[in-house]
N, C-alpha and C positions, 0 to 999 in steps of 0.2 A: 153408524152413529156418525154424528158429524158433530165438531167443536163443541158446539155448546152444549148439545148430550153430554161427550166427555166431561165439561167441565163443573157440568152438573153432577155427575157421577161422582168426579173427585171431590170435592165439596162433602157429597152426603156421604163417601166412605171415610173422609176424616172426619166427620163429626159420627160418626158412627163407631168409630176406633177412640175419639174422646170419650164416648159415653160408655163404653167398656170400662174405660181406666176408671173416669169420674165415678163410677157407680161402684167399685171395687174396694175405693179407701172408704175404710169405716168412719164415720161422723165423730169420732172424737180424734179424730188427725187432722182434720179440715183447718185447725189453726197451727198443724206444724210448717215448721220450716225448716230447710237445712242452716241457715245460719241468720244473723239477725239483720241483717239487708237483703235478703232474699224475700221475694212472695210468699205467703202462705199457700197451702193449697187452695183456700177457698179464694185465695185475693188472683191467684191465677187463674180459676176459672172462671172467676167473674170478669178477670182483664181481657182472658178470651171472646166472652159474650158480648161485655159491651164494646170491643174492638170492632167486632163483627158488624155491629149496629152503625158506627163511627164510619167504618168501610162502607156499608150500604149508600150512609147519605153524602159519604166522598164520590164514589160513583154518580150518584143522581145530579148530585154539583158539579160533576166531570174537575173536580180536584177537591184537595183540603177543604176544609170550614174555616171560617173566620171563625166563629163562635159555638164552642160544641157543648150543648147541655144534656148532661148523660141520664140516661132512665135511671141507671142505677144507683147513682149519687146519693141520692139522700135512702136510700135502700139498705134494709140489713139482711145480712147473708144468714138466713136460719136452717132450712135444709136444701139436698141439692136439688127436691122435688119441687119444690119452691122456687127454687131460682130458675128450674127450666122450665116451669110453668109462665113464671112469668115472661122469659126469653122465647117463647113460643112464636108470639105473634110478631116479635122482630125477626127470626129467623124465615118465619116463612112471607114477609113481606120482600126479606133480601133472596131469598129463593127463586119466588116469582118475578123480581125484575130480572135475574140471572137466564131465567127462562122467557124472557120477553128479548131477550138480547137476538139480533141473527149474526150468523156468521159472519158476514161484512161488518157488522158492529164492532167486531173483536180487534181488527185492525184500523178502521175508522175512527172511532172515539179515542180521545187522549185524556187521560186522568193528571191531570197538572198539580204536583205534589213538591213542586221547587221549594217550599217551605221545607222539608225537609230532606232535598237534594234530588228529586228525580220527577221527570214526565214519563209516562210511561201508556202503550196502547190500554185497552181495558182487559184483553186477553190476558196479558202479561200482570195487570192488576190483578186481577182474579186469581191468577195463579197465585201470585203473591200473599192472596187472604188465606189461601186454605194450606199453602207452606206456613205462617204465621200460627195458624193453627195446630198443625204438625210438630211444630219444633215446639212448643208447648206440651205437646201431648209427648213427646218424649223427655222434655224436662220432668213431667211430674213419674216416669216410670222410675226416672232417677231419682227422685222424690221419694217414691215407695224401695228403693232400693236400699237407699241410705238410710230411711226411718224401719229397715228389718220388715218391711211389710211384702205379703206375697204380692207378684206381678200379674196382671191377668195376662193373658192371651191374646195378642191381639192380630197376630198374622194366621189369621183363620184361611 
């Protein structure tokens, strides 16, 4: 397995585990949040999906975007299934872009995000993207605990 294949597997595994968590949440809890300043469950899911789309565009741009028009901005979250169906083409485009890179690209391409405080190699940025989603998966597991809901088994 080369580095690109390992990154693709990591991104796929993180999403698979997110889907297990997301799918375990009763619909009536999607507006639940631990406090008034926190994202609700559906806002966090939306944030993960929208952030991945932004990151994809930033990868293609090799840096932060001057302007970002979110395709999610005007959408109302109705059901998880509809949200995932809407997101599927964006996810596929992102994963196809990742698969198109060569192992050499991982160090050669630099992603300039000075506006948020860093410039990192493509490989580092791809790992950050996976980490971002993984962190939110952990937050959602904590949300489930706080809400008194059963937490799904993600360590299979």
